[in-house]
C-alpha positions as CSV (number, residue, x, y, z in Angstrom):
1,X,0.0,0.0,0.0
2,X,1.6,3.3,-1.0
3,X,2.2,6.0,1.6
4,X,-1.0,7.9,1.3
5,X,-3.4,5.1,0.1
6,X,-5.2,4.9,3.4
7,X,-8.9,4.8,3.8
8,X,-10.7,8.0,4.9
9,X,-11.6,6.5,8.2
10,X,-10.4,3.7,10.4
11,X,-8.2,3.0,13.3
12,X,-4.4,3.2,13.1
13,X,-2.1,1.7,15.8
14,X,1.2,3.5,16.6
15,X,4.1,1.6,18.1
16,X,7.3,2.9,19.9
17,X,9.3,-0.3,19.8
18,X,11.8,-1.1,22.5
19,X,13.6,-4.2,23.7
20,X,12.1,-4.0,27.3
21,X,8.9,-2.0,26.6
22,X,6.8,-1.0,23.7
23,X,4.5,2.1,23.7
24,X,1.2,1.7,22.0
25,X,-1.1,4.5,20.7
26,X,-4.3,4.5,18.9
27,X,-5.6,7.0,16.4
28,X,-8.5,7.6,14.0
29,X,-7.9,8.7,10.4
30,X,-11.2,10.5,10.1
31,X,-10.5,12.9,12.9
32,X,-6.7,12.8,12.7
33,X,-6.2,12.4,16.4
34,X,-3.9,10.0,18.4
35,X,-4.0,9.0,22.0
36,X,-1.6,7.1,24.2
37,X,-3.1,3.6,24.9
38,X,-0.7,1.6,27.0
39,X,2.9,0.3,27.4
40,X,3.5,-3.4,26.8
41,X,6.2,-5.0,29.0
42,X,6.9,-8.0,26.9
43,X,10.6,-8.7,26.3
44,X,10.2,-11.6,23.8
45,X,8.9,-11.4,20.3
46,X,6.4,-14.1,20.9
47,X,5.0,-12.2,23.9
48,X,4.9,-8.9,22.0
49,X,3.1,-10.5,19.1
50,X,0.6,-12.2,21.4
51,X,-0.2,-8.9,23.1
52,X,-0.4,-7.1,19.7
53,X,-2.7,-9.8,18.4
54,X,-5.1,-9.1,21.3
55,X,-4.9,-5.3,20.7
56,X,-5.5,-5.8,16.9
57,X,-8.5,-8.0,17.5
58,X,-9.9,-5.3,19.9
59,X,-9.2,-2.2,17.8
60,X,-9.3,-3.7,14.2
61,X,-6.7,-1.3,12.8
62,X,-6.5,-0.5,9.1
63,X,-2.7,0.2,9.4
64,X,0.2,0.3,11.8
65,X,2.8,2.9,12.3
66,X,6.2,1.8,13.7
67,X,8.7,4.5,14.9
68,X,12.1,4.0,13.4
69,X,15.0,5.5,15.4
70,X,18.1,7.0,14.0
71,X,20.9,9.3,15.1
72,X,20.2,13.0,15.0
73,X,22.0,13.3,11.7
74,X,19.8,10.6,10.2
75,X,22.4,7.8,10.3
76,X,21.1,4.4,11.3
77,X,22.2,2.4,14.3
78,X,21.5,-1.0,15.9
79,X,18.0,-0.2,17.0
80,X,17.1,1.1,13.5
81,X,17.7,-2.3,12.0
82,X,15.8,-4.0,14.9
83,X,12.8,-1.7,14.4
84,X,12.7,-2.3,10.7
85,X,12.9,-6.1,11.2
86,X,10.0,-5.8,13.7
87,X,8.0,-3.8,11.1
88,X,8.6,-6.5,8.5
89,X,7.5,-9.2,11.0
90,X,4.3,-7.3,11.6
91,X,3.6,-7.1,7.9
92,X,4.1,-10.8,7.5
93,X,2.2,-11.9,10.6
94,X,-0.8,-9.6,10.5
95,X,-1.1,-8.8,6.8
96,X,-1.7,-5.1,7.5
97,X,0.0,-2.1,5.9
98,X,2.9,-1.1,8.2
99,X,4.3,2.4,7.9
100,X,7.8,3.1,9.2
101,X,8.1,6.6,10.7
102,X,11.1,8.7,11.7
103,X,10.9,8.9,15.5
104,X,13.9,11.0,16.3
105,X,13.6,12.8,19.7
106,X,10.1,11.5,20.4
107,X,11.1,10.1,23.8
108,X,12.6,13.5,24.7
109,X,9.4,15.2,23.6
110,X,7.3,12.7,25.4
111,X,9.2,13.3,28.6
112,X,8.7,17.1,28.2
113,X,5.0,16.6,27.6
114,X,4.7,14.6,30.8
115,X,6.6,17.2,32.7
116,X,4.4,20.0,31.3
117,X,1.4,17.9,32.4
118,X,2.7,18.2,36.0
119,X,4.4,14.8,36.4
120,X,7.6,15.7,38.2
121,X,8.6,12.2,39.4
122,X,10.8,10.2,37.0
123,X,9.2,6.9,38.1
124,X,5.7,8.1,37.2
125,X,6.9,9.6,33.8
126,X,8.8,6.4,32.9
127,X,5.5,4.4,33.3
128,X,3.8,6.5,30.6
129,X,6.8,7.6,28.5
130,X,6.7,4.9,25.8
131,X,2.9,5.2,25.3
132,X,3.2,9.0,25.0
133,X,6.1,8.6,22.6
134,X,3.9,6.2,20.5
135,X,1.2,8.9,20.6
136,X,3.6,11.6,19.3
137,X,4.8,9.3,16.5
138,X,1.3,8.5,15.4
139,X,0.1,12.0,15.7
140,X,2.9,13.3,13.5
141,X,2.1,10.6,11.0
142,X,-1.6,11.5,11.0
143,X,-0.7,15.2,10.7
144,X,0.6,14.2,7.2
145,X,4.4,14.6,7.6
146,X,6.2,13.1,4.6
147,X,8.8,11.0,6.6
148,X,6.7,7.8,6.5
149,X,7.4,4.8,4.2
150,X,5.2,1.8,3.7
């Protein structure tokens, strides 16, 4: 599915992939709005895919957006390859369009968002950080930025 060939409406799931945690956000194409949903604490691929399968059954997404990290200068690193491999596994396993989206600085922005919301304790921010990062990735995607690739 080419980059902008999405239906006018439907749910999109956003993911901020991590080795220990994965942030999940949900958004709606029709209204162009994303919300943090939850943080998955699955450290194995099988655990992640089982948790995602349950979420996909509940939310019935028309597409998935996976944040792809890189260095500030755009150069790839080890997590870039892991996230792309994860996106490919999602495509194969769930037969959904999976968009890869530049996620540089989203965790920093998510931490700032939580601070501005009044959460001063790191332990409390850490619990929500990945889901808010996924929300920022998905919201940027829904806002129509051109950094996504299917």
